[in-house]
PAVEX-740889 format. One record per atom (N, C-alpha, C): atom name; x, y, z. Coordinates in Angstrom, 2 decimals. Each point is the difference from the previous one (the first is absolute). Example, Ala and Ser with C-alpha at 12.3 -4.5 7.8 and 13.67 -1.06 7.14 Angstrom:
PAVEX-740889
  at        x        y        z
   N    13.19    -5.69     7.80
  CA    -0.89     1.19     0.00
   C     0.90     1.20     0.00
   N    -0.35     1.05    -0.72
  CA     0.82     1.19     0.06
   C    -0.77     1.09     0.73
***
This chain:
PAVEX-740889
  at        x        y        z
   N   168.93   113.77   110.56
  CA     1.13     0.12    -0.89
   C     0.97     1.04     0.58
   N     1.26    -0.34    -0.02
  CA     1.04     0.89     0.53
   C     1.02     0.21    -1.10
   N     0.48     1.21    -0.13
  CA     1.09     0.24    -0.95
   C     1.29    -0.46     0.62
   N     0.89    -0.53    -0.81
  CA     1.28    -0.52     0.46
   C     1.00     1.14     0.08
   N     0.59     0.17     1.15
  CA     0.99     1.04     0.18
   C     1.39    -0.61     0.10
   N     0.99     0.73    -0.50
  CA     1.33    -0.54    -0.23
   C     0.74    -0.57     1.21
   N     0.90    -0.98    -0.30
  CA     0.82    -0.64     1.02
   C     1.38    -0.38    -0.47
   N     0.31    -0.92    -0.74
  CA     1.39    -0.16    -0.45
   C     0.02    -0.69    -1.36
   N    -0.42     0.71    -0.99
  CA    -0.03    -0.52    -1.36
   C     0.96     0.85    -0.81
   N     1.00    -0.62    -0.54
  CA     0.99     0.73    -0.78
   C    -0.71     0.55    -1.24
   N     0.14     1.29    -0.26
  CA    -0.70     0.59    -1.13
   C     0.42    -0.57    -1.33
   N     1.30    -0.34    -0.22
  CA     0.21    -0.92    -1.13
   C    -0.63    -1.30     0.47
   N    -1.13    -0.31    -0.50
  CA    -0.97    -0.92     0.61
   C     0.55    -1.41     0.19
   N    -0.31    -0.60     1.16
  CA     0.24    -1.41     0.18
   C     0.54    -0.43     1.34
   N     0.90     0.74     0.61
  CA     0.62    -0.47     1.23
   C    -0.84     0.41     1.21
   N    -0.30    -0.98     0.85
  CA    -0.78     0.24     1.21
   C     0.85    -0.34     1.22
   N    -0.21     0.71     1.09
  CA     0.73    -0.29     1.23
   C    -0.82     0.44     1.20
   N     0.16    -0.73     1.08
  CA    -0.54     0.40     1.29
   C     1.20     0.31     0.87
   N     0.00     1.16     0.62
  CA     1.14     0.39     0.82
   C    -0.24    -0.36     1.46
   N     1.06    -0.38     0.68
  CA    -0.06    -0.30     1.44
   C     0.32     1.22     0.84
   N     0.58     0.99    -0.64
  CA     0.44     1.20     0.72
   C    -0.53     1.23    -0.72
   N    -0.09     1.13     0.69
  CA    -0.41     1.23    -0.70
   C     1.01     0.34    -1.09
   N    -0.50     0.45    -1.13
  CA     0.87     0.33    -1.12
   C    -0.38     1.35    -0.59
   N     0.95     0.62    -0.66
  CA    -0.25     1.19    -0.79
   C     0.17    -0.40    -1.45
   N    -0.92     0.41    -0.84
  CA     0.07    -0.35    -1.42
   C    -0.05     1.27    -0.83
   N     0.52    -0.10    -1.20
  CA    -0.04     1.17    -0.89
   C    -1.21    -0.08    -0.91
   N    -0.12     0.95    -0.90
  CA    -1.17     0.09    -0.87
   C    -0.09    -1.15    -0.99
   N     1.04    -0.82    -0.11
  CA    -0.02    -1.13    -0.91
   C    -0.78    -1.20     0.51
   N    -0.49     0.09     1.22
  CA    -0.74    -1.11     0.60
   C    -1.37     0.47     0.45
   N    -0.88    -0.94     0.12
  CA    -1.31     0.27     0.59
   C    -0.03    -0.75     1.32
   N    -0.26     0.70     1.08
  CA    -0.05    -0.61     1.31
   C    -1.44    -0.07     0.51
   N    -0.40    -1.17     0.49
  CA    -1.35    -0.17     0.55
   C     0.14    -0.17     1.51
   N    -0.66     0.85     0.74
  CA    -0.02    -0.13     1.46
   C    -1.26    -0.78     0.35
   N     0.19    -1.16     0.59
  CA    -1.13    -0.88     0.33
   C    -0.46     0.28     1.42
   N    -0.83     1.02     0.15
  CA    -0.44     0.36     1.34
   C    -1.52     0.18     0.09
   N    -0.72    -0.51    -0.97
  CA    -1.45     0.15    -0.01
   C    -0.70    -1.36     0.07
   N     0.53    -0.89     0.81
  CA    -0.62    -1.31     0.18
   C     0.35    -1.02    -1.06
   N     0.91     0.33    -0.88
  CA     0.45    -0.94    -1.03
   C     1.48    -0.25     0.24
   N     0.39    -1.26     0.08
  CA     1.39    -0.33     0.33
   C     0.92     0.13    -1.20
   N     1.31     0.05     0.30
  CA     1.02    -0.03    -1.04
   C    -0.16    -1.22    -0.89
   N    -0.33    -1.13     0.64
  CA    -0.10    -1.26    -0.76
   C    -1.14     0.07    -1.01
   N    -1.15     0.53     0.42
  CA    -1.15     0.11    -0.90
   C     0.34     0.88    -1.19
   N     0.61     1.15     0.25
  CA     0.36     0.92    -1.09
   C     1.06    -0.63    -0.90
   N     1.01    -0.62     0.60
  CA     1.06    -0.64    -0.79
   C    -0.60    -1.05    -0.93
   N    -0.85    -0.86     0.56
  CA    -0.58    -1.08    -0.80
   C    -0.95     0.55    -1.06
   N    -0.73     1.09     0.33
  CA    -0.88     0.62    -0.99
   C     0.84     0.55    -1.15
   N     1.07     0.71     0.32
  CA     0.86     0.57    -1.05
   C     0.59    -1.11    -0.85
   N     0.46    -1.06     0.65
  CA     0.59    -1.11    -0.74
   C    -1.05    -0.64    -0.92
   N    -1.21    -0.19     0.51
  CA    -1.07    -0.63    -0.77
   C    -0.50     0.91    -1.12
   N     0.10     1.31     0.19
  CA    -0.51     0.96    -0.97
   C     1.11     0.72    -0.77
   N     1.17    -0.59    -0.07
  CA     1.14     0.65    -0.65
   C    -0.29     0.31    -1.47
   N    -0.75    -0.86    -0.67
  CA    -0.32     0.27    -1.40
   C    -0.84     1.27    -0.12
   N    -0.98     0.18     0.87
  CA    -0.80     1.23     0.03
   C     0.89     1.21     0.28
   N     0.89    -0.13     0.97
  CA     0.90     1.10     0.35
   C     0.91     0.33    -1.18
   N     0.58    -1.03    -0.62
  CA     0.89     0.22    -1.15
   C    -0.75     0.64    -1.16
   N    -1.23    -0.46    -0.25
  CA    -0.78     0.55    -1.10
   C    -0.45     1.43     0.26
   N     0.03     0.42     1.25
  CA    -0.37     1.37     0.36
   C     1.18     0.96    -0.16
   N     1.18    -0.55    -0.20
  CA     1.20     0.82    -0.14
   C     0.22     0.43    -1.44
   N     1.01     0.82    -0.17
  CA     0.38     0.42    -1.34
   C     1.47     0.39     0.01
   N     0.52     0.30    -1.16
  CA     1.40     0.40    -0.11
   C     0.61    -0.53    -1.27
   N     0.88     0.79    -0.59
  CA     0.61    -0.42    -1.26
   C     1.28    -0.79     0.23
   N     0.76     0.33     1.05
  CA     1.25    -0.72     0.28
   C    -0.29    -1.22     0.87
   N    -0.75     0.19     1.07
  CA    -0.43    -1.11     0.83
   C    -1.34     0.36     0.63
   N    -0.78    -1.04     0.29
  CA    -1.30     0.22     0.61
   C     0.15     0.57     1.39
   N    -0.80     0.99     0.31
  CA    -0.09     0.51     1.36
   C    -1.42     0.45     0.23
   N    -0.37     0.10     1.27
  CA    -1.36     0.39     0.33
   C     0.04     1.23     0.90
   N    -0.80     1.00    -0.36
  CA    -0.08     1.22     0.79
   C    -0.76    -0.30     1.30
   N     0.37     0.69     1.05
  CA    -0.69    -0.20     1.28
   C    -1.49     0.28    -0.13
   N    -0.36     1.02    -0.75
  CA    -1.42     0.32    -0.15
   C    -0.74    -1.13    -0.71
   N     0.64    -0.63    -0.98
  CA    -0.61    -1.13    -0.69
   C    -0.12    -1.18     0.95
   N     1.05    -0.24     0.78
  CA    -0.03    -1.12     0.95
   C    -1.10     0.19     1.03
   N    -0.15     1.23     0.48
  CA    -1.03     0.30     1.01
   C    -1.40    -0.23    -0.55
   N    -0.16     0.11    -1.32
  CA    -1.34    -0.16    -0.58
   C    -0.40    -1.46    -0.19
   N     0.93    -0.94     0.18
  CA    -0.34    -1.41    -0.12
   C    -0.97    -0.37     1.11
   N    -1.01    -0.78    -0.35
  CA    -1.03    -0.36     0.97
   C     0.41    -1.27     0.75
   N    -0.11     0.07     1.30
  CA     0.34    -1.11     0.89
   C    -1.25    -0.33     0.82
   N    -0.47    -1.22    -0.11
  CA    -1.16    -0.43     0.77
   C     0.50    -0.47     1.36
   N    -0.32     0.76     1.04
  CA     0.47    -0.33     1.35
   C    -0.78    -1.21     0.53
   N     0.73    -1.08     0.35
  CA    -0.68    -1.17     0.55
   C    -0.51     0.28     1.42
   N    -0.93    -0.84     0.45
  CA    -0.49     0.11     1.37
   C     1.15    -0.15     0.98
   N    -0.10     0.64     1.14
  CA     1.04    -0.04     1.03
   C     0.29    -1.44     0.41
   N    -1.05    -0.82     0.16
  CA     0.18    -1.40     0.41
   C     0.83    -0.77    -1.02
   N    -0.24     0.26    -1.27
  CA     0.75    -0.68    -1.06
   C     1.46     0.44     0.04
   N     0.22     1.31     0.17
  CA     1.38     0.52     0.08
   C     0.75    -0.65     1.15
   N    -0.64    -0.10     1.15
  CA     0.65    -0.60     1.18
   C     0.32    -1.46    -0.26
   N    -0.94    -0.73    -0.61
  CA     0.23    -1.42    -0.29
   C     1.13    -0.20    -1.01
   N    -0.01     0.79    -1.06
  CA     1.05    -0.11    -1.02
   C     1.36     0.37     0.61
   N     0.03     1.08     0.77
  CA     1.26     0.41     0.64
   C     0.54    -1.10     0.90
   N    -0.89    -0.68     0.71
  CA     0.43    -1.11     0.85
   C     0.63    -1.13    -0.79
   N    -0.47    -0.20    -1.23
  CA     0.55    -1.05    -0.85
   C     1.32     0.40    -0.67
   N     0.08     1.26    -0.46
  CA     1.18     0.39    -0.78
   C     1.13     0.58     0.84
   N    -0.30     0.51     1.19
  CA     1.06     0.61     0.82
   C     1.13    -0.97     0.29
   N    -0.28    -1.26     0.38
  CA     1.11    -0.94     0.22
   C     0.83    -0.24    -1.27
   N    -0.65     0.01    -1.15
  CA     0.74    -0.19    -1.26
   C     0.91     1.18    -0.28
   N    -0.50     1.22     0.18
  CA     0.82     1.19    -0.20
   C     1.14     0.05     1.02
   N    -0.27    -0.43     1.24
  CA     1.05    -0.03     1.03
   C     1.09    -0.98    -0.43
   N    -0.40    -1.17    -0.52
  CA     0.97    -1.00    -0.46
   C     0.81     0.54    -1.18
   N    -0.64     0.72    -0.88
  CA     0.70     0.61    -1.13
   C     1.06     0.97     0.51
   N    -0.37     0.84     0.97
  CA     0.94     0.97     0.57
   C     1.19    -0.72     0.63
   N    -0.27    -1.05     0.78
  CA     1.07    -0.76     0.64
   C     0.91    -0.63    -1.05
   N    -0.58    -0.58    -1.04
  CA     0.79    -0.61    -1.07
   C     0.85     1.04    -0.73
   N    -0.55     1.19    -0.23
  CA     0.77     1.04    -0.66
   C     1.20     0.41     0.85
   N    -0.20     0.09     1.32
  CA     1.10     0.34     0.90
   C     1.06    -1.11    -0.01
   N    -0.45    -1.25    -0.02
  CA     0.95    -1.12    -0.05
   C     0.77     0.00    -1.31
   N    -0.67     0.32    -1.09
  CA     0.68     0.07    -1.29
   C     1.09     1.07     0.03
   N    -0.30     1.16     0.58
  CA     1.00     1.06     0.09
   C     1.19    -0.46     0.83
   N    -0.26    -0.72     1.09
  CA     1.09    -0.54     0.83
   C     0.83    -1.00    -0.79
   N    -0.66    -0.89    -0.73
  CA     0.72    -0.99    -0.81
   C     0.82     0.67    -1.11
   N    -0.56     1.05    -0.61
  CA     0.74     0.71    -1.04
   C     1.26     0.65     0.58
   N    -0.11     0.60     1.18
  CA     1.16     0.62     0.63
   C     1.05    -1.05     0.34
   N    -0.44    -1.14     0.50
  CA     0.92    -1.09     0.34
   C     0.71    -0.49    -1.25
   N    -0.75    -0.24    -1.06
  CA     0.58    -0.44    -1.26
   C     0.98     1.04    -0.54
   N    -0.41     1.27     0.01
  CA     0.84     1.07    -0.54
   C     1.26     0.23     0.83
   N    -0.04    -0.39     1.28
  CA     1.18     0.12     0.87
   C     0.92    -1.21    -0.18
   N    -0.57    -1.19    -0.04
  CA     0.81    -1.22    -0.05
   C     0.62    -0.26    -1.37
   N    -0.74     0.20    -1.06
  CA     0.48    -0.36    -1.33
   C     1.29     0.72    -0.39
   N     0.10     1.33     0.15
  CA     1.27     0.66    -0.35
   C     1.17    -0.47     0.86
   N    -0.27    -0.28     1.29
  CA     1.08    -0.47     0.88
   C     0.47    -1.39    -0.41
   N    -0.92    -0.82    -0.42
  CA     0.35    -1.33    -0.46
   C     0.80     0.07    -1.30
   N    -0.46     0.83    -0.93
  CA     0.67     0.13    -1.29
   C     1.41     0.58     0.16
   N     0.15     0.98     0.90
  CA     1.30     0.64     0.20
   C     0.96    -0.86     0.81
   N    -0.50    -1.04     0.64
  CA     0.84    -0.84     0.83
   C     0.10     0.48     1.43
   N    -0.67     1.10     0.33
  CA     0.02     0.52     1.37
   C    -0.61    -1.02     0.97
   N    -1.00    -0.72    -0.51
  CA    -0.61    -1.08     0.79
   C     0.29    -1.29    -0.73
   N     0.57    -0.94     0.70
  CA     0.29    -1.30    -0.61
   C    -1.11    -0.97     0.35
   N    -0.49    -0.66    -1.01
  CA    -1.06    -0.98     0.21
   C     0.64    -1.36     0.15
   N    -0.11    -0.56     1.20
  CA     0.53    -1.34     0.23
   C    -0.82    -1.00    -0.80
   N    -1.30     0.21     0.01
  CA    -0.88    -0.87    -0.77
   C    -0.67     0.84    -1.07
   N     0.72     0.22    -1.08
  CA    -0.46     0.88    -1.07
   C    -1.34    -0.46    -0.57
   N    -0.19    -1.29    -0.11
  CA    -1.26    -0.51    -0.55
   C    -1.18     0.43     0.86
   N     0.14    -0.08     1.33
  CA    -1.09     0.40     0.89
   C    -0.28     1.50    -0.11
   N     1.06     0.81    -0.09
  CA    -0.18     1.44    -0.13
   C    -0.67     0.33    -1.32
   N     0.36    -0.69    -1.07
  CA    -0.62     0.22    -1.30
   C    -1.48    -0.32     0.06
   N    -0.34    -1.11     0.65
  CA    -1.40    -0.39     0.15
   C    -0.76     1.07     0.79
   N     0.63     0.52     1.05
  CA    -0.64     1.04     0.81
   C    -0.25     1.25    -0.83
   N     0.99     0.43    -0.79
  CA    -0.16     1.19    -0.83
   C    -1.08    -0.20    -1.06
   N    -0.04    -1.18    -0.59
  CA    -1.06    -0.30    -0.99
   C    -1.36     0.05     0.69
   N    -0.10    -0.59     1.19
  CA    -1.24     0.02     0.76
   C    -0.43     1.44     0.31
   N     0.94     0.85     0.43
  CA    -0.32     1.40     0.30
   C    -0.55     0.70    -1.24
   N     0.64    -0.24    -1.14
  CA    -0.49     0.62    -1.24
   C    -1.38    -0.49    -0.37
   N    -0.25    -1.30     0.16
  CA    -1.33    -0.54    -0.31
   C    -1.05     0.58     0.94
   N     0.33     0.14     1.28
  CA    -0.94     0.61     0.95
   C    -0.34     1.42    -0.41
   N     1.00     0.72    -0.45
  CA    -0.20     1.40    -0.37
   C    -0.80     0.10    -1.30
   N     0.30    -0.82    -0.98
  CA    -0.63     0.11    -1.31
   C    -1.40    -0.60    -0.07
   N    -0.24    -1.07     0.72
  CA    -1.24    -0.74    -0.19
   C    -0.88    -0.05     1.23
   N     0.09     0.99     0.86
  CA    -0.85     0.01     1.18
   C    -1.44     0.22    -0.44
   N    -0.90    -0.94     0.26
  CA    -1.37     0.11    -0.49
   C    -0.87     0.99     0.77
   N     0.49     0.53     1.10
  CA    -0.83     0.88     0.82
   C     0.13     1.46    -0.37
   N     0.86     0.33    -0.94
  CA     0.18     1.40    -0.37
   C    -1.16     0.41    -0.90
   N    -0.70     1.06     0.42
  CA    -1.04     0.56    -0.87
   C     0.70     0.90    -0.98
   N    -0.16    -0.28    -1.26
  CA     0.67     0.85    -0.96
   C    -1.04     0.59    -0.94
   N     0.27     1.22    -0.38
  CA    -0.81     0.70    -0.99
   C     0.95     0.49    -1.08
   N    -0.51     0.24    -1.18
  CA     0.89     0.45    -1.09
   C     0.74     1.25     0.35
***
């Protein structure tokens, strides 16, 4: 049995994230450094699967939050190394695809946010307005309904 040490759980409980780059966080977040043979993916999925336990461990009158000491006391059963490696091999491509899709969504949002005001103001004239409208609708649908985004409350 291993105690779970912090990584990136917003103390107003619910939002989870895995960072691609080193980050600095303030006291409002709990950060878990995954350097003891357990991957980011394993911890992320454990937190997501055990969110009800995490939420029930929190308290607060205005909004739920969890103290770092309380979070550290949650019991985490460390899986065998072989299982961790196998699971990571299965989920890493999915998380990579999620990251790529999130980057594409940001690019599409910037494109939409750049083109739409220019079109409305007349700065850009649409020769085929119907095609441009279809493209803008498609961009919005891609942004709003992308099934690969992992979302937490």
